[in-house]
C-alpha positions in Angstrom: 0.0 0.0 0.0 1.4 3.4 -1.0 2.0 5.8 1.8 1.3 9.5 1.2 3.1 12.4 2.8 1.1 14.9 4.9 1.5 17.4 2.1 0.1 15.1 -0.5 -2.8 14.3 1.7 -3.4 18.0 2.2 -3.1 18.5 -1.5 -5.8 15.9 -2.1 -7.9 17.8 0.4 -7.4 21.0 -1.6 -8.6 19.3 -4.8 -11.7 18.2 -2.9 -12.0 21.8 -1.8 -12.0 23.1 -5.3 -14.4 20.5 -6.6 -16.7 21.5 -3.7 -16.4 25.1 -4.8 -17.5 24.1 -8.2 -20.5 22.0 -7.0 -21.5 24.2 -4.0 -23.0 26.8 -6.3 -25.4 24.2 -7.7 -26.6 23.1 -4.3 -29.4 24.7 -2.2 -28.0 27.1 0.4 -27.7 25.8 3.9 -30.2 27.8 5.9 -28.3 27.2 9.1 -25.4 29.4 7.9 -26.9 31.9 5.5 -26.3 34.9 7.8 -22.9 33.7 8.9 -21.3 33.9 5.5 -21.2 37.7 6.0 -19.3 37.0 9.2 -16.8 34.8 7.3 -16.4 37.4 4.6 -15.6 40.0 7.3 -13.0 37.6 8.6 -11.5 37.4 5.1 -11.5 41.2 4.8 -9.7 41.5 8.2 -7.1 38.9 7.1 -6.5 40.7 3.8 -6.0 44.1 5.5 -3.6 42.5 8.0 -1.6 40.9 5.2 -1.3 44.2 3.3 -0.3 45.9 6.5 2.2 43.1 7.1 0.7 42.5 10.5 1.6 38.9 10.8 0.4 38.6 14.4 -3.0 39.6 13.3 -2.9 37.1 10.5 -1.7 34.3 12.8 -4.5 35.1 15.3 -6.9 33.6 12.8 -5.1 30.3 12.4 -5.5 27.2 14.6 -3.9 27.8 18.1 -2.0 24.5 17.7 0.0 25.9 14.8 0.4 29.5 16.0 3.6 29.1 18.2 5.5 27.2 15.5 4.5 29.7 12.8 5.5 32.6 15.0 8.9 31.0 15.4 9.2 30.3 11.7 8.3 33.9 10.7 11.3 35.1 12.7 13.5 33.1 10.4 13.7 35.1 7.1 14.9 32.1 5.2 12.1 29.7 6.4 9.7 28.2 3.9 6.8 29.8 5.8 8.4 33.3 5.7 8.9 32.9 1.9 5.4 31.7 1.4 3.7 34.4 3.5 6.0 37.5 3.4 8.7 37.6 0.7 9.4 35.2 -2.1 12.8 36.7 -2.7 14.1 35.4 0.7 15.0 32.0 -0.9 16.1 31.9 -4.6 14.6 28.4 -4.9 11.1 29.6 -3.8 9.0 29.3 -7.0 5.9 31.4 -6.1 4.9 34.9 -5.1 4.3 35.3 -1.4 0.8 35.8 -0.1 1.8 39.4 0.7 3.0 39.9 -2.9 -0.1 38.5 -4.3 -2.4 40.7 -2.2 -0.4 43.9 -2.4 0.0 43.6 -6.2 -3.6 42.7 -6.9 -5.3 45.4 -8.9 -8.7 44.4 -7.5 -8.3 42.0 -4.5 -11.5 39.9 -4.2 -12.6 37.5 -1.5 -15.2 34.9 -2.2 -16.8 32.6 0.4 -17.9 29.1 -0.6 -20.1 26.7 1.4 -18.4 23.4 1.7 -21.3 21.8 3.6 -21.5 20.0 6.9 -18.9 17.3 7.6 -20.2 13.9 8.2 -17.2 13.1 10.3 -17.4 15.9 12.9 -20.8 17.6 12.2 -19.2 21.0 11.7 -20.2 23.3 8.9 -17.2 24.1 6.6 -16.6 27.0 4.3 -13.7 28.5 2.4 -12.3 31.9 1.6 -10.7 32.4 -1.8 -8.5 35.4 -2.3 -7.7 36.4 -5.9 -7.2 39.4 -8.2 -10.6 40.1 -9.7 -8.9 42.1 -12.5 -7.2 38.8 -13.7 -9.8 36.2 -13.0 -13.5 36.0 -12.2 -15.4 34.3 -9.4 -16.9 32.0 -11.9 -13.5 30.9 -13.2 -12.1 30.1 -9.7 -15.0 27.8 -9.1 -14.0 25.7 -12.1 -11.6 22.8 -11.3 -10.4 22.8 -14.9 -9.4 26.5 -14.6 -7.9 26.1 -11.1 -5.8 23.1 -12.2 -3.8 25.1 -14.6 -0.7 25.7 -12.5 -0.4 29.4 -13.5 -3.9 29.9 -12.2 -3.7 27.7 -9.2 -0.7 29.6 -7.8 -2.5 33.0 -8.1 -5.3 32.0 -5.8 -4.9 31.9 -2.0 -7.5 30.1 0.1 -8.2 29.3 3.7 -10.7 26.8 5.0 -12.8 27.5 8.1 -15.4 25.7 10.1 -18.2 27.0 12.2 -17.9 26.3 15.9 -20.3 27.7 18.4 -21.6 30.3 15.8 -18.1 31.5 15.0 -15.8 30.7 12.1 -12.4 29.2 13.1 -9.6 28.0 11.0 -9.8 24.4 9.8 -6.5 24.4 8.0 -3.1 25.9 8.0 -3.1 29.6 7.0 -3.7 29.9 3.3 -3.3 26.1 3.0 0.4 26.5 3.6 2.6 23.5 2.7 0.1 21.9 0.4 1.2 20.2 -2.8 -0.4 21.0 -6.2 -3.5 18.8 -6.0 -4.2 18.3 -9.7 -3.0 15.6 -12.0 -0.1 16.7 -14.2 
């Protein structure tokens, strides 16, 4: 039996996420969370503002508490993979992508879309995702298409973060901006 790395498993989860984005729009809205998507979009707006201000403490305050201490430590190392991913892609010559900060600050029209991922059968929580993208370059309709997203040039221009509803509040259900996830699409 083939064993998969944590990153590959996360990557497969991302593909499921994008397929869910594509199919969620065809499903009836979940009445339980209709009003709460405005709350999640507000969270996304606060995260985007914090990224553009380079307020990493504010960004980390939205991630899972179990990851926060390690990520605070990694952000102090300006050559760490997390630092390159989040803050400055030039910190490591082998880093292939724009950082989250670079993507957000260079966006002509930074857009944030929420997508209902439904209620998990395994834990009973309602899941939703925030997708951050440049609305001048791609449309909301295009980012809901797995075919569009699976083009590497497009996939790497979208930042997303998965949340779940706990006690009426949206809390992170993944690493910030799906950090350390492999490309989930077949080559």
